[in-house]
C-alpha positions in Angstrom: 127.0 73.0 73.6 124.2 75.5 72.5 124.6 79.0 73.8 121.7 80.3 75.6 119.6 83.0 73.8 119.9 86.2 75.9 116.6 88.0 77.4 116.0 91.1 76.0 114.5 94.0 78.3 113.9 96.2 75.8 111.3 95.2 73.2 110.3 98.5 71.7 106.9 97.4 71.7 106.0 100.4 73.9 107.6 103.0 71.7 104.8 104.7 70.7 103.0 104.9 74.1 100.7 101.7 74.0 101.5 98.3 76.1 99.7 95.0 76.1 97.6 93.7 79.0 97.9 90.0 79.6 95.5 88.5 77.1 97.6 90.7 74.5 94.8 93.5 74.4 96.7 97.0 73.4 95.9 100.0 75.4 97.6 103.5 75.9 100.0 103.4 78.8 97.9 106.0 80.5 95.0 103.5 80.7 93.1 103.5 84.0 93.9 99.4 83.8 97.5 100.3 84.0 97.2 103.0 86.3 95.7 100.4 88.7 98.1 97.9 88.3 101.1 100.2 88.1 100.0 102.1 91.1 99.6 98.6 93.1 103.3 97.8 91.6 104.2 101.1 93.0 102.9 99.8 96.8 104.5 96.3 96.3 107.8 97.9 95.6 107.5 100.3 98.6 106.5 97.3 101.3 110.1 96.2 102.1 111.2 100.1 102.9 109.1 99.3 106.0 110.4 95.5 106.7 114.0 97.2 106.2 113.8 99.9 108.8 111.9 97.8 111.8 113.7 94.8 113.5 110.7 91.9 113.7 111.1 88.6 111.3 107.4 88.7 112.2 106.5 91.9 110.4 109.1 91.1 107.6 107.1 88.0 107.3 103.9 89.7 106.8 104.7 91.9 104.4 106.3 89.2 102.3 102.8 87.6 102.3 101.1 90.8 101.3 103.4 91.4 98.4 102.9 88.1 97.3 98.8 89.0 97.2 99.6 92.4 95.5 101.4 90.4 92.7 98.1 88.6 92.2 96.2 91.4 92.3 98.5 93.2 89.6 98.0 90.2 87.2 94.2 90.2 87.9 94.2 93.9 87.1 96.6 93.5 84.2 94.0 91.6 82.5 90.4 92.9 80.9 89.5 89.3 80.1 87.7 86.7 82.3 89.0 83.7 80.4 92.4 85.1 81.2 91.4 85.7 84.9 90.2 82.4 85.6 93.6 80.8 84.9 95.6 83.5 87.1 96.2 83.2 91.0 93.1 84.5 92.8 92.9 86.6 95.5 90.1 84.9 98.4 88.4 85.8 101.6 91.3 84.5 103.4 93.3 87.0 102.1 91.2 89.9 103.4 90.6 87.8 106.8 94.6 87.8 107.4 94.7 91.5 107.3 91.8 91.5 109.8 93.5 89.1 112.0 96.8 91.1 111.9 94.8 94.4 112.4 92.8 93.0 115.6 96.4 91.3 117.1 98.2 94.7 116.9 95.5 96.7 118.0 95.5 94.8 121.4 98.5 96.2 122.5 98.0 99.8 121.4 96.5 102.5 123.2 92.9 103.6 122.3 93.1 106.6 119.6 90.8 109.3 120.6 92.6 112.0 117.6 93.8 111.9 114.1 97.8 110.7 114.0 100.3 112.7 112.6 102.6 110.7 110.4 105.9 110.3 112.0 107.7 109.1 114.9 110.1 106.7 113.8 111.5 105.7 109.9 109.6 102.5 110.0 106.4 104.3 111.0 106.8 107.1 108.3 107.3 104.4 105.7 104.0 102.5 107.0 102.2 105.7 106.8 103.3 106.8 103.3 102.5 102.6 101.8 99.2 103.6 103.4 98.9 106.6 101.2 100.0 104.8 98.2 97.6 102.2 99.0 94.5 104.5 99.3 95.4 106.1 95.9 95.6 102.4 94.3 92.2 102.0 95.8 91.0 105.2 94.2 92.1 104.2 90.9 90.8 100.9 91.3 87.3 102.1 92.0 87.2 104.4 88.9 88.5 101.3 86.9 85.6 99.3 88.4 83.1 102.0 87.5 84.1 101.7 83.9 85.1 97.6 83.9 84.4 95.1 86.4 87.3 94.1 88.5 87.8 90.8 90.6 85.3 91.7 93.6 87.7 90.9 96.5 90.3 93.6 95.2 88.4 96.9 96.4 87.9 95.1 100.0 91.6 94.0 100.1 92.9 97.4 99.4 90.3 98.8 102.0 91.4 96.5 104.6 95.3 96.9 103.7 95.3 100.6 104.0 93.7 99.9 107.8 96.3 97.4 108.2 99.0 100.1 107.2 97.6 102.4 109.5 97.7 100.3 112.6 101.3 98.7 111.3 102.6 102.5 111.6 101.0 103.2 115.2 102.3 99.9 116.3 106.1 100.3 114.8 106.1 103.9 116.7 105.0 102.1 120.1 107.2 99.5 120.0 110.4 102.0 119.4 111.3 103.6 122.7 112.3 106.8 121.1 109.2 107.3 119.3 106.4 109.4 120.4 103.0 109.0 118.5 101.9 112.7 117.7 98.5 113.1 117.8 96.3 116.1 115.9 94.7 118.4 118.1 92.4 121.1 116.6 93.3 123.5 119.3 
């Protein structure tokens, strides 16, 4: 019986500050493409905090769907090669429509908004607001990357819609929590 070879988590390949894209191209770890998929990874890793701090299986399921889509986006951002990108799982118009549909469903149950919302209210709501901020940061980095090198066309609209989804989700999580009061920002 042969022994299974252990997988090493460290390769030492990045010890000089470089990493490889999916097609093997070496770039500095501070490259904007690495910033783009690294911040996407941060968002994907943060999303479960929303799910863990609320009680709805429905929301947990939706967050799982979003995480899977963020994985696909990370892969697309981790390649600067159209040939490699063509072999990767893609995001589709239906992924953006999914977010729009969920936003509309939640908005049907929320009071109209006439002021800016102060993040707060409940733990789950706050986590959704922080995720929204990470999402907006990722979006800004991806837009900068797109000015230098074209990114898959649906990535920017997806992030724009995802931040809207997270904002409405934060409101809904507060609204559904009997102890939560949505704090509105009033200029005077």
